[in-house]
N, C-alpha and C positions, 0 to 999 in steps of 0.2 A: 208159190201156189197160191192163188186167191181163190177162196170160197167167196160166192157174193149172194146175197139174200135179194131178189131181185121182187120189189111188189108191183104187180099191173093189174089192170081190169082186163078179164078175158073176153072173149067175142060174144058171149053170152050177158055182158054187163057185171059180171062177178067179180068181187077183190080176188084175187089170189097171188100167191108168192112161190117162188121158185129158187132152187137153188143151181147156182152156176159156177163153173169152174174155168178159172183163167191161168195160163202159165206161160211164158217165155223163157226156154232155154237159153244158156249162153250162147249155143251156137246162132238162135234166132237173133239173139241181141247182138251179137258181133256182126251177124250180116246187115243187119239195119244200120248199126254205127259206121259200117265201112261202106256202102252202098251210098250214103248222104254225104255231099260234099261238107266238110267240118265237122260232122257226126250228127246223129239223130237228135240230139239235146239240143245241137245249134240250130237245126232244122226248125224244131218246135217253139224254141225261143223267139225265132224270127219270124214265125208264123204268129205267134200269139202277140207278140209287138206290134205287128202291123194290125192286129184286129180283123184278120179276115177270115170270117165265119166259114164261109164255103170249105178254105183251107183247114181249118179247125175241125169242122164235122168229117172232112175226108181222114183226117189224121186218126181220129177218133174210130172211125169205122174200120180204118184198115188195121189198128192194132187190135181191137177186140176181133177181127176176122182172124189174125193173126195168133192171138192168145186163146181162144174159145176151146175148149174139147171136154173129153168125159175121161175120168180117172176109173182105169182098170179096177174090178173088184179086189185083186188082191193088192193094189196101190203101187204097182211096179211100173206101169206104163201109163202116159197120158195120151188120148187117142185123139188126133185130131186128123178128121178126113174131110173131104168137100162136102160127104153125106151130112155129118155130123152139126158142121156149121150151117148148113142149108136149113135143115131141120129145126136149128135155134133164131136163123134169122126169120123164120117163116111164124114165130111167135109175137105177140104182142110184151113179151118179157125183153127181146130183142130193143124194140121199140123205146120202152119206158128205160132200159139201161142208157141207151144213146142219147136219149133227151135228158138224163139226169146227169151224164157227163158234161154235155153242152151247156148247161144251166148254173152247175155248182162248181166252181173252182176247187174247193176243198175236198169234194167227193172225188173229182178227176185225178187229184194230186194222189190221194189215197189208192185210188183205182190202181194208177200207174205202179205206185210203190210197191203195191202187195203182189205184181207179177213177178218182180225181179228174185233172183234166187239168194236165199237168205245170205250166203259168204259174198255177194257182189254188193249189198245193199251198202250205201256210203261211199261208195266209189265215185270218184270225180268224174272221170270218163272210163269207157270201157277199154282204151288203149293202156292207160296208165294200170289196171287190173292185169291185163294180159302180159306186159313185159317181154314182148316179142322183139328180136333183134331187128332194125332195119324200120321199125314203126316209128314214126313221127308222133311224139308226146308234147312237144312243145307246141304254142300258137304258129299258125302259117304265116310266114313272113310275107305273103303277097293276100294283102285282105281282099283284094278284086277276085280272087277264087272262091274264098269262103263267104263274101258277099254276094256272089252270083252276079257280077258287073263285067263290063267291059274294062279294061285298064287304061289308065289315064297317063299322058306322057309327062 
């Protein structure tokens, strides 16, 4: 779980700071990993290497949307509802966070690492940590699939 202090200027022009919480559960990380061809990390690396700013923007916006929530008072739940997310998106804090992530690679890396559950940090890939029978943990022998292109003869 990541506790992030976000500095921003409110709608009245005043400097302000808010605390925001972000967390991706193991299930959410697994879903993100398995939905993307070659895994989420490979997708992000491919987009960053292409320097496609729009796609980088979409990735950060999507990750913020999946990870933002509120801690319950007793600390046993992390509440992620469309209403909680929409409330955050309507604030200048959301703008400030997204722009900060887009302009600072080091801050973006820290942000991403901070949301990963502690017992999963340092894992090479999610499939390596799950050790489920039948999951492919070696590189895909068909690069045209992972590179999202048509096969050549």
